[in-house]
TORKOL-4160 file (C-alpha; in steps of 0.2 Angstrom, whole numbers, padded with zeros to 4 digits, m for minus):
378
<pt num="1" X="0063" Y="0099" Z="m0088"/>
<pt num="2" X="0066" Y="0081" Z="m0084"/>
<pt num="3" X="0058" Y="0068" Z="m0090"/>
<pt num="4" X="0053" Y="0054" Z="m0076"/>
<pt num="5" X="0046" Y="0038" Z="m0080"/>
<pt num="6" X="0038" Y="0025" Z="m0068"/>
<pt num="7" X="0039" Y="0009" Z="m0071"/>
<pt num="8" X="0025" Y="m0002" Z="m0064"/>
<pt num="9" X="0011" Y="m0013" Z="m0066"/>
<pt num="10" X="m0006" Y="m0001" Z="m0066"/>
<pt num="11" X="m0022" Y="m0009" Z="m0072"/>
<pt num="12" X="m0031" Y="0006" Z="m0080"/>
<pt num="13" X="m0051" Y="m0006" Z="m0080"/>
<pt num="14" X="m0048" Y="m0016" Z="m0062"/>
<pt num="15" X="m0045" Y="m0013" Z="m0042"/>
<pt num="16" X="m0028" Y="m0013" Z="m0039"/>
<pt num="17" X="m0025" Y="m0010" Z="m0021"/>
<pt num="18" X="m0009" Y="0001" Z="m0024"/>
<pt num="19" X="m0014" Y="0012" Z="m0035"/>
<pt num="20" X="m0016" Y="0027" Z="m0024"/>
<pt num="21" X="0001" Y="0026" Z="m0019"/>
<pt num="22" X="0006" Y="0026" Z="m0036"/>
<pt num="23" X="m0006" Y="0040" Z="m0040"/>
<pt num="24" X="0001" Y="0052" Z="m0024"/>
<pt num="25" X="0020" Y="0047" Z="m0030"/>
<pt num="26" X="0016" Y="0053" Z="m0048"/>
<pt num="27" X="0007" Y="0067" Z="m0043"/>
<pt num="28" X="0022" Y="0074" Z="m0032"/>
<pt num="29" X="0034" Y="0069" Z="m0046"/>
<pt num="30" X="0025" Y="0081" Z="m0056"/>
<pt num="31" X="0024" Y="0096" Z="m0040"/>
<pt num="32" X="0045" Y="0093" Z="m0041"/>
<pt num="33" X="0045" Y="0099" Z="m0058"/>
<pt num="34" X="0047" Y="0081" Z="m0067"/>
<pt num="35" X="0038" Y="0079" Z="m0086"/>
<pt num="36" X="0030" Y="0063" Z="m0079"/>
<pt num="37" X="0027" Y="0047" Z="m0089"/>
<pt num="38" X="0020" Y="0032" Z="m0082"/>
<pt num="39" X="0017" Y="0013" Z="m0088"/>
<pt num="40" X="0001" Y="0006" Z="m0088"/>
<pt num="41" X="m0014" Y="m0008" Z="m0096"/>
<pt num="42" X="m0031" Y="m0013" Z="m0100"/>
<pt num="43" X="m0035" Y="m0029" Z="m0104"/>
<pt num="44" X="m0029" Y="m0024" Z="m0124"/>
<pt num="45" X="m0014" Y="m0013" Z="m0123"/>
<pt num="46" X="m0001" Y="m0006" Z="m0113"/>
<pt num="47" X="0001" Y="0012" Z="m0114"/>
<pt num="48" X="0009" Y="0028" Z="m0108"/>
<pt num="49" X="0001" Y="0040" Z="m0099"/>
<pt num="50" X="0006" Y="0058" Z="m0101"/>
<pt num="51" X="m0004" Y="0073" Z="m0096"/>
<pt num="52" X="m0020" Y="0065" Z="m0096"/>
<pt num="53" X="m0017" Y="0056" Z="m0111"/>
<pt num="54" X="m0013" Y="0036" Z="m0116"/>
<pt num="55" X="m0003" Y="0030" Z="m0129"/>
<pt num="56" X="m0006" Y="0015" Z="m0133"/>
<pt num="57" X="0012" Y="0005" Z="m0136"/>
<pt num="58" X="0010" Y="m0014" Z="m0139"/>
<pt num="59" X="m0007" Y="m0024" Z="m0141"/>
<pt num="60" X="m0008" Y="m0036" Z="m0126"/>
<pt num="61" X="m0013" Y="m0055" Z="m0130"/>
<pt num="62" X="m0021" Y="m0065" Z="m0117"/>
<pt num="63" X="m0025" Y="m0050" Z="m0106"/>
<pt num="64" X="m0040" Y="m0058" Z="m0100"/>
<pt num="65" X="m0033" Y="m0072" Z="m0094"/>
<pt num="66" X="m0035" Y="m0079" Z="m0073"/>
<pt num="67" X="m0020" Y="m0072" Z="m0065"/>
<pt num="68" X="m0014" Y="m0061" Z="m0079"/>
<pt num="69" X="m0008" Y="m0046" Z="m0068"/>
<pt num="70" X="0004" Y="m0061" Z="m0059"/>
<pt num="71" X="0010" Y="m0067" Z="m0072"/>
<pt num="72" X="0011" Y="m0061" Z="m0091"/>
<pt num="73" X="0008" Y="m0042" Z="m0085"/>
<pt num="74" X="0028" Y="m0043" Z="m0082"/>
<pt num="75" X="0033" Y="m0049" Z="m0096"/>
<pt num="76" X="0021" Y="m0035" Z="m0106"/>
<pt num="77" X="0028" Y="m0022" Z="m0095"/>
<pt num="78" X="0047" Y="m0026" Z="m0098"/>
<pt num="79" X="0043" Y="m0026" Z="m0117"/>
<pt num="80" X="0032" Y="m0010" Z="m0115"/>
<pt num="81" X="0046" Y="0000" Z="m0108"/>
<pt num="82" X="0060" Y="m0007" Z="m0120"/>
<pt num="83" X="0048" Y="m0002" Z="m0136"/>
<pt num="84" X="0044" Y="0016" Z="m0127"/>
<pt num="85" X="0063" Y="0019" Z="m0123"/>
<pt num="86" X="0066" Y="0017" Z="m0144"/>
<pt num="87" X="0055" Y="0033" Z="m0145"/>
<pt num="88" X="0058" Y="0043" Z="m0132"/>
<pt num="89" X="0073" Y="0050" Z="m0120"/>
<pt num="90" X="0070" Y="0048" Z="m0100"/>
<pt num="91" X="0082" Y="0057" Z="m0087"/>
<pt num="92" X="0075" Y="0045" Z="m0074"/>
<pt num="93" X="0067" Y="0027" Z="m0075"/>
<pt num="94" X="0058" Y="0026" Z="m0056"/>
<pt num="95" X="0054" Y="0007" Z="m0056"/>
<pt num="96" X="0045" Y="m0003" Z="m0044"/>
<pt num="97" X="0051" Y="m0019" Z="m0038"/>
<pt num="98" X="0046" Y="m0035" Z="m0046"/>
<pt num="99" X="0050" Y="m0053" Z="m0051"/>
<pt num="100" X="0059" Y="m0053" Z="m0066"/>
<pt num="101" X="0069" Y="m0064" Z="m0079"/>
<pt num="102" X="0077" Y="m0062" Z="m0093"/>
<pt num="103" X="0066" Y="m0049" Z="m0101"/>
<pt num="104" X="0068" Y="m0037" Z="m0088"/>
<pt num="105" X="0086" Y="m0039" Z="m0088"/>
<pt num="106" X="0086" Y="m0034" Z="m0104"/>
<pt num="107" X="0075" Y="m0020" Z="m0102"/>
<pt num="108" X="0087" Y="m0013" Z="m0088"/>
<pt num="109" X="0101" Y="m0016" Z="m0098"/>
<pt num="110" X="0094" Y="m0004" Z="m0112"/>
<pt num="111" X="0088" Y="0009" Z="m0099"/>
<pt num="112" X="0106" Y="0011" Z="m0094"/>
<pt num="113" X="0112" Y="0009" Z="m0112"/>
<pt num="114" X="0102" Y="0026" Z="m0115"/>
<pt num="115" X="0110" Y="0036" Z="m0102"/>
<pt num="116" X="0097" Y="0036" Z="m0090"/>
<pt num="117" X="0096" Y="0035" Z="m0071"/>
<pt num="118" X="0088" Y="0020" Z="m0065"/>
<pt num="119" X="0079" Y="0019" Z="m0047"/>
<pt num="120" X="0071" Y="0005" Z="m0041"/>
<pt num="121" X="0059" Y="0005" Z="m0025"/>
<pt num="122" X="0057" Y="m0010" Z="m0015"/>
<pt num="123" X="0043" Y="m0007" Z="m0005"/>
<pt num="124" X="0044" Y="m0020" Z="0008"/>
<pt num="125" X="0061" Y="m0022" Z="0015"/>
<pt num="126" X="0071" Y="m0034" Z="0017"/>
<pt num="127" X="0064" Y="m0044" Z="0002"/>
<pt num="128" X="0066" Y="m0060" Z="0010"/>
<pt num="129" X="0051" Y="m0059" Z="0019"/>
<pt num="130" X="0044" Y="m0059" Z="0003"/>
<pt num="131" X="0047" Y="m0075" Z="m0002"/>
<pt num="132" X="0043" Y="m0086" Z="0013"/>
<pt num="133" X="0024" Y="m0088" Z="0009"/>
<pt num="134" X="0024" Y="m0108" Z="0000"/>
<pt num="135" X="0036" Y="m0117" Z="m0009"/>
<pt num="136" X="0031" Y="m0112" Z="m0027"/>
<pt num="137" X="0034" Y="m0095" Z="m0020"/>
<pt num="138" X="0049" Y="m0097" Z="m0015"/>
<pt num="139" X="0055" Y="m0104" Z="m0030"/>
<pt num="140" X="0049" Y="m0090" Z="m0041"/>
<pt num="141" X="0057" Y="m0077" Z="m0027"/>
<pt num="142" X="0073" Y="m0089" Z="m0027"/>
<pt num="143" X="0074" Y="m0088" Z="m0048"/>
<pt num="144" X="0070" Y="m0068" Z="m0048"/>
<pt num="145" X="0083" Y="m0064" Z="m0036"/>
<pt num="146" X="0096" Y="m0075" Z="m0046"/>
<pt num="147" X="0090" Y="m0062" Z="m0061"/>
<pt num="148" X="0090" Y="m0047" Z="m0049"/>
<pt num="149" X="0109" Y="m0051" Z="m0045"/>
<pt num="150" X="0114" Y="m0050" Z="m0062"/>
<pt num="151" X="0103" Y="m0035" Z="m0067"/>
<pt num="152" X="0109" Y="m0025" Z="m0050"/>
<pt num="153" X="0124" Y="m0016" Z="m0060"/>
<pt num="154" X="0111" Y="m0007" Z="m0071"/>
<pt num="155" X="0103" Y="0000" Z="m0056"/>
<pt num="156" X="0108" Y="0018" Z="m0052"/>
<pt num="157" X="0103" Y="0016" Z="m0032"/>
<pt num="158" X="0090" Y="0006" Z="m0023"/>
<pt num="159" X="0076" Y="0016" Z="m0013"/>
<pt num="160" X="0070" Y="0005" Z="0000"/>
<pt num="161" X="0055" Y="0008" Z="0013"/>
<pt num="162" X="0056" Y="m0004" Z="0028"/>
<pt num="163" X="0072" Y="m0011" Z="0037"/>
<pt num="164" X="0087" Y="0000" Z="0038"/>
<pt num="165" X="0100" Y="m0002" Z="0021"/>
<pt num="166" X="0114" Y="0009" Z="0012"/>
<pt num="167" X="0118" Y="m0004" Z="m0002"/>
<pt num="168" X="0109" Y="m0019" Z="m0009"/>
<pt num="169" X="0117" Y="m0032" Z="m0023"/>
<pt num="170" X="0131" Y="m0022" Z="m0021"/>
<pt num="171" X="0122" Y="m0005" Z="m0027"/>
<pt num="172" X="0120" Y="0011" Z="m0018"/>
<pt num="173" X="0102" Y="0013" Z="m0006"/>
<pt num="174" X="0094" Y="0024" Z="0004"/>
<pt num="175" X="0078" Y="0022" Z="0016"/>
<pt num="176" X="0061" Y="0031" Z="0012"/>
<pt num="177" X="0044" Y="0031" Z="0021"/>
<pt num="178" X="0030" Y="0029" Z="0012"/>
<pt num="179" X="0019" Y="0043" Z="0010"/>
<pt num="180" X="0002" Y="0051" Z="0004"/>
<pt num="181" X="m0007" Y="0062" Z="m0007"/>
<pt num="182" X="m0017" Y="0073" Z="0007"/>
<pt num="183" X="m0027" Y="0084" Z="m0005"/>
<pt num="184" X="m0033" Y="0068" Z="m0015"/>
<pt num="185" X="m0042" Y="0062" Z="0001"/>
<pt num="186" X="m0058" Y="0069" Z="0008"/>
<pt num="187" X="m0057" Y="0075" Z="0026"/>
<pt num="188" X="m0068" Y="0064" Z="0035"/>
<pt num="189" X="m0085" Y="0073" Z="0042"/>
<pt num="190" X="m0087" Y="0063" Z="0058"/>
<pt num="191" X="m0108" Y="0058" Z="0059"/>
<pt num="192" X="m0109" Y="0044" Z="0073"/>
<pt num="193" X="m0118" Y="0027" Z="0067"/>
<pt num="194" X="m0140" Y="0030" Z="0068"/>
<pt num="195" X="m0137" Y="0014" Z="0079"/>
<pt num="196" X="m0126" Y="0023" Z="0095"/>
<pt num="197" X="m0113" Y="0011" Z="0093"/>
<pt num="198" X="m0095" Y="0012" Z="0092"/>
<pt num="199" X="m0087" Y="0008" Z="0075"/>
<pt num="200" X="m0072" Y="m0001" Z="0071"/>
<pt num="201" X="m0065" Y="0001" Z="0053"/>
<pt num="202" X="m0054" Y="m0013" Z="0047"/>
<pt num="203" X="m0051" Y="m0009" Z="0027"/>
<pt num="204" X="m0039" Y="m0018" Z="0016"/>
<pt num="205" X="m0038" Y="m0030" Z="0001"/>
<pt num="206" X="m0041" Y="m0043" Z="0015"/>
<pt num="207" X="m0024" Y="m0054" Z="0018"/>
<pt num="208" X="m0015" Y="m0064" Z="0031"/>
<pt num="209" X="m0002" Y="m0049" Z="0035"/>
<pt num="210" X="m0016" Y="m0036" Z="0040"/>
<pt num="211" X="m0022" Y="m0047" Z="0054"/>
<pt num="212" X="m0038" Y="m0045" Z="0055"/>
<pt num="213" X="m0041" Y="m0061" Z="0063"/>
<pt num="214" X="m0035" Y="m0054" Z="0078"/>
<pt num="215" X="m0050" Y="m0041" Z="0077"/>
<pt num="216" X="m0061" Y="m0058" Z="0076"/>
<pt num="217" X="m0053" Y="m0065" Z="0091"/>
<pt num="218" X="m0055" Y="m0049" Z="0101"/>
<pt num="219" X="m0074" Y="m0047" Z="0097"/>
<pt num="220" X="m0075" Y="m0068" Z="0102"/>
<pt num="221" X="m0068" Y="m0062" Z="0120"/>
<pt num="222" X="m0079" Y="m0045" Z="0124"/>
<pt num="223" X="m0089" Y="m0045" Z="0139"/>
<pt num="224" X="m0108" Y="m0044" Z="0136"/>
<pt num="225" X="m0112" Y="m0026" Z="0139"/>
<pt num="226" X="m0098" Y="m0021" Z="0128"/>
<pt num="227" X="m0103" Y="m0034" Z="0114"/>
<pt num="228" X="m0120" Y="m0023" Z="0114"/>
<pt num="229" X="m0109" Y="m0006" Z="0112"/>
<pt num="230" X="m0100" Y="m0011" Z="0097"/>
<pt num="231" X="m0098" Y="m0015" Z="0077"/>
<pt num="232" X="m0081" Y="m0018" Z="0067"/>
<pt num="233" X="m0086" Y="m0016" Z="0051"/>
<pt num="234" X="m0075" Y="m0026" Z="0039"/>
<pt num="235" X="m0071" Y="m0016" Z="0021"/>
<pt num="236" X="m0063" Y="m0024" Z="0006"/>
<pt num="237" X="m0061" Y="m0041" Z="m0005"/>
<pt num="238" X="m0052" Y="m0053" Z="m0005"/>
<pt num="239" X="m0033" Y="m0054" Z="m0006"/>
<pt num="240" X="m0025" Y="m0072" Z="m0002"/>
<pt num="241" X="m0039" Y="m0082" Z="0003"/>
<pt num="242" X="m0041" Y="m0074" Z="0020"/>
<pt num="243" X="m0058" Y="m0067" Z="0017"/>
<pt num="244" X="m0068" Y="m0084" Z="0016"/>
<pt num="245" X="m0057" Y="m0090" Z="0030"/>
<pt num="246" X="m0061" Y="m0073" Z="0042"/>
<pt num="247" X="m0080" Y="m0076" Z="0038"/>
<pt num="248" X="m0079" Y="m0093" Z="0043"/>
<pt num="249" X="m0070" Y="m0088" Z="0059"/>
<pt num="250" X="m0083" Y="m0076" Z="0062"/>
<pt num="251" X="m0098" Y="m0090" Z="0060"/>
<pt num="252" X="m0087" Y="m0102" Z="0071"/>
<pt num="253" X="m0084" Y="m0089" Z="0085"/>
<pt num="254" X="m0101" Y="m0082" Z="0083"/>
<pt num="255" X="m0097" Y="m0064" Z="0082"/>
<pt num="256" X="m0109" Y="m0059" Z="0068"/>
<pt num="257" X="m0117" Y="m0047" Z="0077"/>
<pt num="258" X="m0102" Y="m0038" Z="0080"/>
<pt num="259" X="m0091" Y="m0040" Z="0065"/>
<pt num="260" X="m0099" Y="m0036" Z="0047"/>
<pt num="261" X="m0093" Y="m0040" Z="0030"/>
<pt num="262" X="m0096" Y="m0025" Z="0017"/>
<pt num="263" X="m0084" Y="m0032" Z="0003"/>
<pt num="264" X="m0076" Y="m0021" Z="m0010"/>
<pt num="265" X="m0083" Y="m0002" Z="m0008"/>
<pt num="266" X="m0078" Y="0013" Z="m0016"/>
<pt num="267" X="m0085" Y="0031" Z="m0019"/>
<pt num="268" X="m0097" Y="0040" Z="m0009"/>
<pt num="269" X="m0100" Y="0022" Z="0000"/>
<pt num="270" X="m0084" Y="0022" Z="0006"/>
<pt num="271" X="m0084" Y="0041" Z="0010"/>
<pt num="272" X="m0100" Y="0036" Z="0022"/>
<pt num="273" X="m0093" Y="0022" Z="0029"/>
<pt num="274" X="m0077" Y="0034" Z="0034"/>
<pt num="275" X="m0091" Y="0044" Z="0040"/>
<pt num="276" X="m0098" Y="0035" Z="0054"/>
<pt num="277" X="m0083" Y="0025" Z="0058"/>
<pt num="278" X="m0075" Y="0029" Z="0075"/>
<pt num="279" X="m0058" Y="0021" Z="0076"/>
<pt num="280" X="m0049" Y="0013" Z="0060"/>
<pt num="281" X="m0036" Y="0001" Z="0061"/>
<pt num="282" X="m0020" Y="m0002" Z="0051"/>
<pt num="283" X="m0013" Y="m0019" Z="0047"/>
<pt num="284" X="m0010" Y="m0030" Z="0063"/>
<pt num="285" X="m0001" Y="m0044" Z="0057"/>
<pt num="286" X="0016" Y="m0038" Z="0048"/>
<pt num="287" X="0025" Y="m0047" Z="0061"/>
<pt num="288" X="0022" Y="m0063" Z="0052"/>
<pt num="289" X="0032" Y="m0058" Z="0037"/>
<pt num="290" X="0044" Y="m0052" Z="0050"/>
<pt num="291" X="0041" Y="m0035" Z="0049"/>
<pt num="292" X="0044" Y="m0025" Z="0067"/>
<pt num="293" X="0043" Y="m0009" Z="0059"/>
<pt num="294" X="0033" Y="m0004" Z="0043"/>
<pt num="295" X="0029" Y="0014" Z="0036"/>
<pt num="296" X="0009" Y="0009" Z="0033"/>
<pt num="297" X="m0001" Y="0016" Z="0019"/>
<pt num="298" X="m0017" Y="0013" Z="0028"/>
<pt num="299" X="m0010" Y="0024" Z="0043"/>
<pt num="300" X="m0005" Y="0038" Z="0032"/>
<pt num="301" X="m0022" Y="0037" Z="0023"/>
<pt num="302" X="m0033" Y="0036" Z="0040"/>
<pt num="303" X="m0021" Y="0052" Z="0046"/>
<pt num="304" X="m0026" Y="0063" Z="0030"/>
<pt num="305" X="m0045" Y="0058" Z="0032"/>
<pt num="306" X="m0044" Y="0062" Z="0049"/>
<pt num="307" X="m0047" Y="0045" Z="0057"/>
<pt num="308" X="m0042" Y="0040" Z="0074"/>
<pt num="309" X="m0034" Y="0022" Z="0073"/>
<pt num="310" X="m0025" Y="0007" Z="0079"/>
<pt num="311" X="m0010" Y="0000" Z="0073"/>
<pt num="312" X="0003" Y="m0013" Z="0078"/>
<pt num="313" X="0022" Y="m0014" Z="0079"/>
<pt num="314" X="0034" Y="0003" Z="0074"/>
<pt num="315" X="0031" Y="0017" Z="0060"/>
<pt num="316" X="0044" Y="0030" Z="0059"/>
<pt num="317" X="0032" Y="0043" Z="0054"/>
<pt num="318" X="0023" Y="0042" Z="0070"/>
<pt num="319" X="0028" Y="0052" Z="0086"/>
<pt num="320" X="0026" Y="0044" Z="0101"/>
<pt num="321" X="0011" Y="0046" Z="0112"/>
<pt num="322" X="0001" Y="0053" Z="0099"/>
<pt num="323" X="m0015" Y="0058" Z="0105"/>
<pt num="324" X="m0024" Y="0053" Z="0088"/>
<pt num="325" X="m0018" Y="0034" Z="0087"/>
<pt num="326" X="m0017" Y="0017" Z="0099"/>
<pt num="327" X="m0002" Y="0005" Z="0098"/>
<pt num="328" X="m0006" Y="m0011" Z="0102"/>
<pt num="329" X="0007" Y="m0027" Z="0102"/>
<pt num="330" X="0016" Y="m0035" Z="0085"/>
<pt num="331" X="0010" Y="m0052" Z="0089"/>
<pt num="332" X="m0005" Y="m0063" Z="0087"/>
<pt num="333" X="m0015" Y="m0058" Z="0103"/>
<pt num="334" X="m0033" Y="m0054" Z="0101"/>
<pt num="335" X="m0035" Y="m0035" Z="0099"/>
<pt num="336" X="m0039" Y="m0029" Z="0117"/>
<pt num="337" X="m0056" Y="m0024" Z="0112"/>
<pt num="338" X="m0061" Y="m0016" Z="0132"/>
<pt num="339" X="m0046" Y="m0003" Z="0128"/>
<pt num="340" X="m0050" Y="0000" Z="0108"/>
<pt num="341" X="m0067" Y="0004" Z="0114"/>
<pt num="342" X="m0062" Y="0015" Z="0127"/>
<pt num="343" X="m0051" Y="0024" Z="0113"/>
<pt num="344" X="m0063" Y="0027" Z="0104"/>
<pt num="345" X="m0075" Y="0035" Z="0116"/>
<pt num="346" X="m0062" Y="0047" Z="0119"/>
<pt num="347" X="m0060" Y="0052" Z="0102"/>
<pt num="348" X="m0078" Y="0056" Z="0100"/>
<pt num="349" X="m0077" Y="0068" Z="0113"/>
<pt num="350" X="m0063" Y="0078" Z="0105"/>
<pt num="351" X="m0069" Y="0089" Z="0088"/>
<pt num="352" X="m0053" Y="0096" Z="0086"/>
<pt num="353" X="m0044" Y="0080" Z="0082"/>
<pt num="354" X="m0047" Y="0076" Z="0064"/>
<pt num="355" X="m0041" Y="0095" Z="0058"/>
<pt num="356" X="m0026" Y="0092" Z="0066"/>
<pt num="357" X="m0023" Y="0074" Z="0060"/>
<pt num="358" X="m0024" Y="0083" Z="0044"/>
<pt num="359" X="m0012" Y="0095" Z="0046"/>
<pt num="360" X="m0001" Y="0083" Z="0051"/>
<pt num="361" X="m0001" Y="0073" Z="0036"/>
<pt num="362" X="0002" Y="0088" Z="0028"/>
<pt num="363" X="0017" Y="0092" Z="0037"/>
<pt num="364" X="0026" Y="0075" Z="0040"/>
<pt num="365" X="0016" Y="0061" Z="0028"/>
<pt num="366" X="0015" Y="0069" Z="0010"/>
<pt num="367" X="0026" Y="0060" Z="m0006"/>
<pt num="368" X="0034" Y="0076" Z="m0008"/>
<pt num="369" X="0050" Y="0073" Z="0005"/>
<pt num="370" X="0052" Y="0056" Z="0000"/>
<pt num="371" X="0051" Y="0058" Z="m0018"/>
<pt num="372" X="0063" Y="0070" Z="m0016"/>
<pt num="373" X="0073" Y="0062" Z="m0007"/>
<pt num="374" X="0075" Y="0046" Z="m0019"/>
<pt num="375" X="0076" Y="0057" Z="m0033"/>
<pt num="376" X="0092" Y="0066" Z="m0024"/>
<pt num="377" X="0082" Y="0081" Z="m0030"/>
<pt num="378" X="0090" Y="0099" Z="m0021"/>
């Protein structure tokens, strides 16, 4: 059995928006017959996760400082991998792309020296779009890219999600789509809200590229008779300062009776919100980072749960004219809420839709196929 190490920041004790994705990839790798190991950390130690057990690797200092996950966590991650390689051989090392410096280069050199394949996933391609947010971020990404150019020779291949690529930094590259662990996601049991209103769910770690301000703007343009029939449930914590801005926008536009903020929600409380929802909303602002085509994780989760949804742009896993979704323009225009409400009413009358969506997710959106392709398994 081949050994597989997933190298990624994975906080055990804290919420992190990509944990579901990582869990799905890890589960898929195990179902493909690999002996799966994964890096993780709490606020005191880094560790390797293996078959449900935690194996401590190194003590973390300053793990409780603000911003640890965006700064020193990278250094601890690279050191953890270097230490792990000295006591364990891995046939394949699968690494989620992240900013690197000299420590990251040393880690990749050691992976290559150990005879392991190094597969690097770029979750949002092209990467140039990630470094356009502010001056400090541009400098940070420019330095990291300089280091990646030096480290690329140690990479067996890049796998990219987003724009097309057959090579990157002089190394082979291939495209894969995002996936979902369907069986880990409960099927939604629709229970219409007691208030009799149409409920639209906008679930995310609130960031500009989710574009939920378009929902708020759309709510402000609704005619009065619709306004009394519709609720937008905004669920999630702040990601980049957008949440307080959107809360202020709701107040400025006077749509507090339509748009409700629930904060970070999980477990049964989240399942209850899903049950009440008539329609979900995927990211509506990816064009703000230069993307017109994307592989939406939220879209796949909605499909697995059986919740019809709105989305913007293009997604390779969504068939044209799919009955369970509504596509809106990938721009900054307000969401056409009258059309969204009509779509929601249509979905309410089709009890077979949730089961059909879940079956579609099993057949076309599971993680096994993209992981098998990324690892070039027969």
